[in-house]
C-alpha positions as CSV (number, residue, x, y, z in Angstrom):
1,X,136.9,93.7,175.0
2,X,137.7,90.4,176.1
3,X,137.6,88.5,179.5
4,X,139.0,85.7,181.5
5,X,136.9,83.3,184.2
6,X,138.9,81.3,186.6
7,X,137.9,78.0,186.7
8,X,141.2,76.2,187.8
9,X,140.6,76.0,191.6
10,X,139.9,72.9,193.5
11,X,137.1,73.7,195.4
12,X,138.3,71.8,198.3
13,X,135.7,72.9,201.2
14,X,132.7,71.5,199.1
15,X,134.1,68.1,198.6
16,X,133.2,65.3,198.1
17,X,130.6,67.0,195.7
18,X,133.8,69.1,193.7
19,X,135.2,65.3,193.1
20,X,132.6,65.1,190.6
21,X,132.6,68.7,189.5
22,X,135.2,71.5,189.7
23,X,132.9,74.5,191.6
24,X,132.4,76.8,188.7
25,X,131.0,73.6,186.8
26,X,128.5,73.0,190.0
27,X,124.9,73.1,189.4
28,X,122.9,75.5,190.6
29,X,118.9,75.6,189.4
30,X,118.8,75.8,185.9
31,X,122.5,75.6,184.9
32,X,126.0,75.3,186.2
33,X,127.9,78.3,188.2
34,X,129.6,79.3,185.3
35,X,126.6,79.8,183.2
36,X,126.1,83.1,185.3
37,X,129.4,84.4,185.6
38,X,129.3,84.1,181.8
39,X,125.9,85.6,181.8
40,X,127.3,89.0,184.0
41,X,129.9,89.4,181.5
42,X,128.0,89.2,178.2
43,X,125.4,91.7,180.1
44,X,128.8,94.0,180.4
45,X,129.6,93.6,176.4
46,X,132.2,91.1,176.8
47,X,132.8,89.3,173.6
48,X,135.2,87.0,173.8
49,X,135.9,84.6,176.7
50,X,138.7,82.7,177.8
51,X,139.5,79.9,181.2
52,X,142.0,78.4,182.9
53,X,141.2,74.3,183.7
54,X,143.0,72.4,186.4
55,X,141.2,70.1,188.5
56,X,138.7,68.0,186.6
57,X,140.0,69.7,183.3
58,X,137.7,67.7,181.2
59,X,134.4,68.6,182.7
60,X,135.3,72.0,183.2
61,X,135.8,72.5,179.4
62,X,132.8,70.5,178.4
63,X,131.0,72.8,181.0
64,X,132.2,76.1,179.4
65,X,131.8,74.8,175.6
66,X,128.0,74.2,176.4
67,X,127.7,77.4,177.4
68,X,129.7,79.4,174.7
69,X,130.9,78.5,171.4
70,X,133.8,80.3,171.0
71,X,136.0,80.0,174.2
72,X,139.6,80.3,174.0
73,X,140.8,77.3,176.8
74,X,144.4,77.7,179.4
75,X,145.0,73.9,180.8
76,X,147.3,74.1,183.7
77,X,148.6,70.5,183.7
78,X,150.7,69.2,187.3
79,X,151.2,72.4,189.3
80,X,147.8,74.7,189.7
81,X,149.4,78.2,188.7
82,X,147.0,80.6,190.8
83,X,145.4,83.1,189.7
84,X,148.3,85.2,188.7
85,X,149.6,82.5,186.7
86,X,146.6,81.4,185.3
87,X,146.3,84.9,184.2
88,X,149.5,84.3,182.3
89,X,149.0,81.6,180.6
90,X,145.9,83.6,178.8
91,X,148.5,86.4,177.9
92,X,148.1,85.8,174.0
93,X,144.5,86.2,174.3
94,X,144.5,89.1,176.6
95,X,147.4,91.6,176.1
96,X,145.9,93.3,173.1
97,X,143.3,95.9,175.5
98,X,142.2,96.3,178.7
99,X,140.2,93.3,179.8
100,X,138.3,91.8,182.7
101,X,138.7,88.8,185.1
102,X,136.4,87.1,187.7
103,X,136.4,84.0,189.7
104,X,134.2,81.2,188.2
105,X,133.5,80.4,191.5
106,X,131.6,83.0,192.8
107,X,127.5,83.9,192.2
108,X,127.7,87.5,191.4
109,X,124.8,89.8,190.3
110,X,126.0,93.1,189.4
111,X,126.5,95.4,186.6
112,X,129.5,95.3,185.3
113,X,128.9,98.2,182.4
114,X,129.9,101.1,185.5
115,X,132.8,99.5,186.4
116,X,134.2,99.0,183.5
117,X,133.7,102.5,182.5
118,X,135.1,104.4,185.5
119,X,138.2,101.7,185.2
120,X,138.5,103.1,181.6
121,X,138.7,106.9,182.6
122,X,141.0,106.1,185.5
123,X,144.0,105.6,183.9
124,X,144.8,102.7,186.7
125,X,146.7,100.2,186.1
126,X,144.0,97.9,187.4
127,X,140.8,97.9,189.0
128,X,139.8,95.8,192.3
129,X,136.3,95.7,192.5
130,X,135.1,95.9,196.1
131,X,132.4,95.7,198.9
132,X,132.2,96.1,202.6
133,X,133.4,93.5,204.6
134,X,130.9,91.1,205.2
135,X,129.9,90.4,209.0
136,X,131.1,87.9,210.7
137,X,133.7,86.8,207.7
138,X,137.2,86.7,207.7
139,X,138.6,87.7,204.1
140,X,141.8,89.0,203.9
141,X,141.2,92.5,203.4
142,X,141.8,94.9,200.8
143,X,143.0,98.5,202.3
144,X,142.2,102.1,200.3
145,X,143.7,105.3,200.9
146,X,141.4,108.5,201.0
147,X,141.8,108.4,197.0
148,X,140.7,105.2,196.7
149,X,144.3,103.5,195.6
150,X,145.1,100.4,197.1
151,X,147.7,100.4,199.2
152,X,147.6,96.9,200.8
153,X,146.0,93.7,200.2
154,X,146.3,90.9,202.8
155,X,149.0,92.6,204.5
156,X,151.1,93.2,201.5
157,X,152.0,96.0,199.7
158,X,153.5,100.3,201.0
159,X,150.6,100.9,202.9
160,X,149.9,104.0,204.2
161,X,147.8,106.2,207.0
162,X,144.3,105.9,207.4
163,X,143.5,103.3,205.6
164,X,139.9,101.7,204.9
165,X,139.4,97.8,204.8
166,X,137.2,96.5,202.2
167,X,136.3,92.9,200.8
168,X,137.4,91.4,197.3
169,X,134.6,90.5,195.1
170,X,136.7,88.5,192.9
171,X,136.5,90.9,189.8
172,X,139.2,93.0,188.6
173,X,139.1,95.4,184.9
174,X,143.2,95.2,184.0
175,X,145.5,96.6,181.5
176,X,148.2,94.7,179.8
177,X,151.1,96.5,182.1
178,X,150.1,93.7,184.8
179,X,152.2,91.0,182.4
180,X,155.3,93.5,183.0
181,X,155.2,92.9,186.3
182,X,154.1,88.8,186.4
183,X,157.1,86.0,186.7
184,X,158.0,84.3,183.9
185,X,157.3,80.8,185.0
186,X,155.1,79.3,188.4
187,X,152.5,79.7,190.7
188,X,151.7,83.2,191.7
189,X,148.9,85.3,193.1
190,X,147.6,88.2,190.9
191,X,146.6,90.0,194.2
192,X,149.5,89.1,196.9
193,X,152.4,88.9,194.0
194,X,151.3,91.1,190.9
195,X,149.2,93.9,192.5
196,X,151.8,93.9,195.2
197,X,155.0,94.5,192.8
198,X,152.8,97.2,190.7
199,X,152.0,99.0,193.5
200,X,155.5,99.1,194.9
201,X,157.0,100.4,191.7
202,X,154.3,103.3,191.7
203,X,151.5,101.8,189.5
204,X,147.8,102.9,190.1
205,X,146.0,99.6,191.0
206,X,142.6,101.3,191.8
207,X,139.5,100.3,194.4
208,X,136.1,100.8,193.2
209,X,133.8,100.0,196.1
210,X,129.9,99.0,195.6
211,X,127.0,99.2,198.1
212,X,126.4,95.6,199.0
213,X,122.2,96.6,199.1
214,X,123.2,97.5,195.1
215,X,124.6,94.0,194.0
216,X,124.3,89.8,195.7
217,X,127.7,88.3,196.5
218,X,128.2,84.6,197.3
219,X,131.2,82.9,197.3
220,X,129.3,79.4,198.0
221,X,132.2,78.1,199.3
222,X,130.8,75.6,201.8
223,X,128.0,73.7,202.0
224,X,126.4,76.2,204.2
225,X,126.9,79.2,202.0
226,X,125.8,77.2,198.9
227,X,122.6,76.2,200.6
228,X,122.3,79.8,201.5
229,X,122.4,81.2,198.1
230,X,120.4,78.5,196.9
231,X,117.6,79.5,199.3
232,X,118.1,83.3,198.7
233,X,117.5,82.6,194.9
234,X,114.3,80.5,195.8
235,X,113.0,83.3,198.1
236,X,113.5,85.9,195.1
237,X,116.1,87.7,197.4
238,X,118.9,88.2,194.4
239,X,118.4,90.6,192.1
240,X,118.3,88.5,188.4
241,X,118.6,91.6,186.1
242,X,122.4,91.3,185.2
243,X,122.0,87.6,184.2
244,X,119.2,88.2,181.7
245,X,117.8,85.1,179.7
246,X,120.7,82.9,181.1
247,X,119.6,83.4,184.9
248,X,119.1,80.4,187.3
249,X,115.6,80.0,186.2
250,X,115.8,80.3,182.8
251,X,113.4,77.8,180.9
252,X,111.6,76.9,183.7
253,X,108.3,78.9,184.5
254,X,106.4,79.8,187.4
255,X,103.8,77.3,187.8
256,X,100.5,78.2,189.6
257,X,101.9,77.3,193.2
258,X,104.7,78.3,194.9
259,X,107.5,76.5,192.5
260,X,109.1,76.5,188.9
261,X,109.2,73.8,186.6
262,X,111.0,72.7,183.2
263,X,108.2,71.6,181.0
264,X,110.0,67.8,180.5
265,X,109.7,67.8,184.7
266,X,107.7,64.2,185.5
267,X,105.5,65.1,189.1
268,X,103.1,62.6,189.9
269,X,99.8,64.0,190.7
270,X,99.5,63.8,194.1
271,X,103.3,65.1,194.6
272,X,102.8,68.5,197.6
273,X,105.4,71.2,197.8
274,X,104.9,74.1,200.7
275,X,107.9,75.6,198.5
276,X,109.6,78.0,197.3
277,X,110.5,74.4,195.4
278,X,112.4,74.0,191.8
279,X,111.9,71.1,189.3
280,X,114.9,70.6,186.8
281,X,114.6,69.1,183.2
282,X,114.0,65.7,182.7
283,X,113.6,65.2,186.5
284,X,111.3,62.4,188.2
285,X,109.1,62.8,191.5
286,X,107.1,60.1,192.3
287,X,103.7,59.6,194.4
288,X,103.8,60.5,197.6
289,X,106.6,63.1,197.8
290,X,106.0,66.2,200.2
291,X,108.0,69.1,199.9
292,X,108.9,71.6,202.7
293,X,111.0,75.5,201.5
294,X,113.9,75.6,199.4
295,X,114.2,72.3,197.6
296,X,115.6,71.8,194.1
297,X,115.2,68.8,192.3
298,X,118.1,69.2,189.5
299,X,118.4,67.8,185.5
300,X,117.6,64.5,185.5
301,X,117.4,64.2,189.2
302,X,115.0,61.4,190.9
303,X,112.8,61.7,194.2
304,X,111.0,58.2,195.3
305,X,107.7,57.2,196.5
306,X,107.0,59.0,199.9
307,X,110.3,60.7,200.6
308,X,110.0,63.9,202.6
309,X,112.6,66.7,201.5
310,X,112.9,69.7,203.5
311,X,115.7,72.9,202.1
312,X,117.5,70.1,200.0
313,X,119.0,70.4,197.0
314,X,119.0,67.5,194.7
315,X,121.4,68.0,192.0
316,X,122.0,67.3,188.7
317,X,121.7,63.4,188.4
318,X,121.3,62.2,191.9
319,X,118.9,59.8,192.9
320,X,116.7,60.1,196.3
321,X,115.5,56.6,197.7
322,X,112.0,55.8,198.2
323,X,110.4,57.1,201.8
324,X,113.5,59.1,202.3
325,X,113.4,61.8,205.0
326,X,116.0,64.5,204.1
327,X,116.6,67.8,205.6
328,X,119.2,70.6,205.1
329,X,121.6,68.2,202.8
330,X,123.2,68.9,199.1
331,X,122.7,65.4,197.3
332,X,125.0,64.4,194.6
333,X,124.9,61.3,192.3
334,X,127.2,59.1,194.6
335,X,127.2,61.8,197.8
336,X,125.7,64.4,200.1
337,X,126.9,66.5,202.3
338,X,124.9,68.3,205.2
339,X,124.2,72.1,205.3
340,X,123.3,72.4,208.7
341,X,124.9,75.1,210.5
């Protein structure tokens, strides 16, 4: 089975960090966010991967090629094509069999094998993977009838009676029938445009509801959500099984203290970390540094003498000046953002 990871988004809510990295390329502990999407698909038996690019395309493609040897790339020059147009751009790669599409800007720890099997058994033209609506969130609802058929998405579609509201995870399993309902060119949305046309013509779009306690999902779409996900990973609150050997701590053995440390990380002997903490490849942490809870020092990052950090992610290549006292921050090489609520 082939799959596509959608990687063309602008990541506007994480700016200025996404002025350097497309969101799927954003560092998260041992690797880019893209690595964990790829691992989820590999665990499900997917053998060939395609991506689309638009924002910082050279960075996105280089990040993806560092993670997978064989890759099909569709670059969207000029206007971004939306999720429908993005999938259309890889039509030749995807059209011969059912395929998976996954949003590259989320962290989703899930075993997709039963989802794919259920889709194939259902005979539906497409399956949307759903979760209960997160409390307090305002995501657009996917509305199902009693037979688990999608009847409306973000208020669009044929509708019906006694519909229930669900949250879309960004994962679909599709048949090539979707290509028959796409515009020949131009930007469009797979959910609000293509699926609505399919429903209106009587094709079955199926919803597969997963239980929130069985999976982990985060869109990391704001600094606060990134920080929450970062902390939940460090505090062992995310099931890592579907990521296999490519998980967020891969290559970083657990130390005797409350931390993970790459063998090449350089820590001065008097560094103290309450933890949990993470020390990435080739990072340098100088003398007198004190780390509180939920701190990560990314690949090639440096923390200067006497710095004090608490609930801080120092991203790949960033530097914390000597004596800095930082709390609730994402620190990039040339920019930082607050994660305080």
